[in-house]
C-alpha positions in Angstrom: -82.7 156.2 -48.8 -81.5 159.7 -49.4 -83.5 161.8 -51.8 -81.8 161.9 -55.2 -81.6 164.7 -57.7 -84.3 164.9 -60.4 -83.7 163.2 -63.8 -83.6 165.5 -66.8 -86.9 165.8 -68.5 -89.1 165.5 -65.4 -90.9 168.6 -64.3 -90.1 170.1 -60.9 -92.3 168.8 -58.2 -93.0 165.4 -59.8 -89.8 163.6 -59.0 -87.3 163.6 -56.2 -86.1 167.2 -56.2 -84.1 168.2 -53.1 -83.5 171.6 -54.7 -85.9 172.7 -57.4 -85.2 176.4 -57.9 -85.3 177.1 -61.6 -82.2 178.0 -63.6 -82.1 181.7 -64.6 -81.3 182.7 -68.1 -78.9 185.6 -68.7 -80.0 188.3 -71.1 -79.3 187.6 -74.8 -76.0 188.8 -75.9 -74.4 188.6 -72.5 -71.1 186.9 -72.0 -72.9 183.9 -70.5 -74.6 183.2 -73.9 -71.3 182.2 -75.5 -69.8 180.4 -72.5 -69.0 176.7 -73.0 -71.2 174.2 -71.2 -70.1 171.7 -68.7 -67.6 169.0 -69.9 -68.9 165.5 -70.4 -68.1 163.2 -67.5 -66.7 159.7 -67.5 -68.5 157.6 -64.8 -65.8 155.3 -63.3 -66.2 151.8 -62.0 -65.2 151.6 -58.3 -65.0 148.9 -55.6 -67.2 149.6 -52.6 -65.5 147.2 -50.3 -65.3 143.4 -50.9 -69.0 142.9 -51.6 -70.1 145.7 -54.0 -69.1 147.5 -57.1 -70.3 150.9 -58.4 -70.4 151.2 -62.2 -72.1 153.1 -65.0 -75.7 152.2 -65.9 -76.2 149.6 -68.5 -79.3 148.4 -70.6 -78.8 145.1 -68.7 -80.1 146.8 -65.6 -83.7 146.8 -66.7 -84.6 144.0 -64.1 -83.4 146.4 -61.3 -85.7 149.1 -62.7 -88.6 146.6 -62.8 -88.0 145.6 -59.2 -87.7 149.3 -58.1 -91.0 150.1 -59.9 -92.8 147.8 -57.5 -91.4 149.4 -54.4 -94.0 151.8 -52.6 -91.5 154.5 -52.1 -88.8 154.5 -54.8 -91.1 155.8 -57.6 -92.3 158.7 -55.4 -88.8 160.1 -54.9 -87.2 159.2 -58.3 -88.2 158.9 -61.9 -88.3 155.1 -61.8 -91.3 154.3 -64.0 -94.4 153.1 -62.3 -96.2 151.2 -63.7 -93.2 149.5 -65.3 -92.7 149.3 -69.1 -89.5 148.3 -71.0 -89.7 151.5 -73.1 -89.8 153.7 -70.0 -87.1 151.7 -68.3 -84.8 152.1 -71.3 -85.6 155.8 -71.3 -84.5 155.9 -67.6 -81.1 154.4 -68.4 -80.6 156.8 -71.2 -81.3 159.7 -68.9 -78.6 158.4 -66.6 -76.2 158.4 -69.5 -77.3 162.0 -70.5 -76.6 163.2 -67.0 -72.9 162.2 -67.4 -72.8 163.5 -71.0 -74.1 166.9 -70.0 -71.8 167.2 -66.9 -74.8 167.2 -64.5 -73.3 164.4 -62.3 -72.2 160.9 -61.9 -74.9 158.2 -61.8 -73.9 154.8 -60.5 -75.6 151.4 -60.4 -74.8 149.5 -57.2 -73.9 145.9 -58.1 -73.3 142.9 -55.8 -69.9 141.5 -56.5 -70.5 137.8 -56.1 -73.1 137.5 -58.8 -73.0 140.9 -60.6 -76.6 141.6 -59.7 -77.6 145.3 -59.5 -79.4 146.2 -56.2 -79.7 149.9 -56.2 -78.4 153.3 -57.4 -76.3 156.2 -56.0 -75.5 159.5 -57.7 -73.3 162.5 -57.2 -74.9 165.6 -58.6 -72.9 168.7 -59.5 -75.4 171.3 -60.5 -74.3 173.6 -57.6 -70.6 172.8 -57.9 -69.8 176.4 -59.1 -71.0 177.4 -55.7 -68.8 174.8 -54.0 -71.5 172.3 -53.3 -72.6 168.9 -54.6 -75.4 166.6 -53.5 -75.8 162.9 -53.1 -78.8 160.6 -53.3 -79.3 156.8 -53.3 -81.9 154.1 -53.2 -81.9 150.3 -52.7 -84.4 147.6 -53.6 -86.0 145.8 -50.7 -83.9 142.7 -50.6 -80.7 144.7 -50.5 -81.6 146.8 -47.4 -80.0 146.1 -44.0 -76.9 144.4 -45.5 -74.5 147.4 -45.4 -75.0 148.2 -49.0 -75.9 151.8 -48.5 -73.1 152.5 -46.1 -70.5 151.0 -48.4 -71.8 152.9 -51.5 -72.1 156.2 -49.7 -68.7 156.0 -48.0 -67.1 155.2 -51.4 -68.7 158.1 -53.4 -68.2 160.5 -50.5 -64.5 159.7 -50.2 -64.0 159.8 -53.9 -65.8 163.2 -54.2 -63.9 164.8 -51.4 -60.5 163.4 -52.1 -60.2 162.9 -55.8 -62.7 165.5 -57.1 -62.0 168.0 -54.5 -65.6 168.9 -53.8 -65.7 171.5 -50.9 -69.1 170.5 -49.5 -71.4 167.4 -49.9 -75.1 167.5 -49.0 -77.7 164.8 -48.3 -81.5 165.4 -47.9 -83.2 162.8 -45.7 -86.8 162.6 -44.5 -86.9 162.9 -40.7 -88.6 159.5 -40.2 -85.7 157.8 -42.1 -83.6 157.1 -39.1 -81.6 154.3 -40.8 -80.3 156.6 -43.5 -79.7 159.3 -41.0 -77.6 156.9 -38.9 -75.6 155.8 -42.0 -74.9 159.4 -42.9 -73.7 160.3 -39.4 -71.5 157.2 -39.2 -69.7 158.3 -42.3 -69.2 161.8 -41.0 -72.2 163.9 -42.2 -73.6 166.4 -39.7 -77.2 167.3 -39.5 -77.5 171.0 -40.0 -81.3 171.6 -39.9 -84.8 170.9 -41.1 -86.1 172.3 -44.3 -89.9 172.5 -43.9 -92.1 171.5 -46.8 -88.9 171.2 -48.9 -89.8 168.4 -51.4 -92.8 167.1 -53.2 -93.2 163.3 -52.5 -96.2 161.8 -54.1 -99.1 164.2 -53.5 -97.7 166.1 -50.5 -94.8 168.3 -49.6 -92.6 166.9 -47.0 -89.9 168.1 -44.6 -86.3 167.2 -45.3 -83.4 167.2 -42.9 -80.2 168.4 -44.5 -76.8 166.7 -43.7 -73.5 168.0 -44.8 -69.8 167.1 -44.9 -67.0 169.5 -45.7 -63.7 168.6 -47.3 -62.1 170.3 -44.3 -63.9 168.0 -41.8 -61.2 165.4 -42.0 -60.8 162.0 -43.8 -63.7 159.8 -44.4 -63.4 156.2 -43.1 -62.7 153.9 -46.0 -61.2 154.7 -49.4 -62.7 154.5 -52.9 -60.5 152.3 -55.1 -60.9 152.8 -58.9 -61.5 149.3 -60.4 -58.9 148.3 -63.0 
């Protein structure tokens, strides 16, 4: 799993925050005061190979949130509610909708094609897009791991972001022990650029994160995202 961006409404340091610097406010009366905000985004549905589909979050995804809430790691790096409650799960889904509505990014549920069962999540977050950067994060429930789900989803969103959206630079933050996620990132073309010491709060401790990056100029990504009709 690669560390996702924080959900709106969660305080820095309590969620999965690969980059937690606070936004700065311009002085009242400056030109920035009257500047329009980001445009709302439409989250597309995309095929991630023959076995998986990426689509916007739905209220029907509450069973996925319940399953993720029981994982020992996912609630530490995301705002998946633990312990689970239906109200908190519904609020989680609404936050994903809000992220798209406010232009913060594209949150996707990862869904298995054969039975339409959601098995995880992946997001493309655009907070630093004015500086030419965007970040990716994903998680999978236990039964979905080791089946190529993460690779298919990450390859699809990466190719779409670089090719269709024209993002200059994509970044992933991965804990050094997570060799499976590191291998997936490198297989797709991401390069490890360094270690960020004490970068992120995970549970009750600060942990190191390895940063991986892929540039639009690095060449084509293997595979191609296909917008579902």
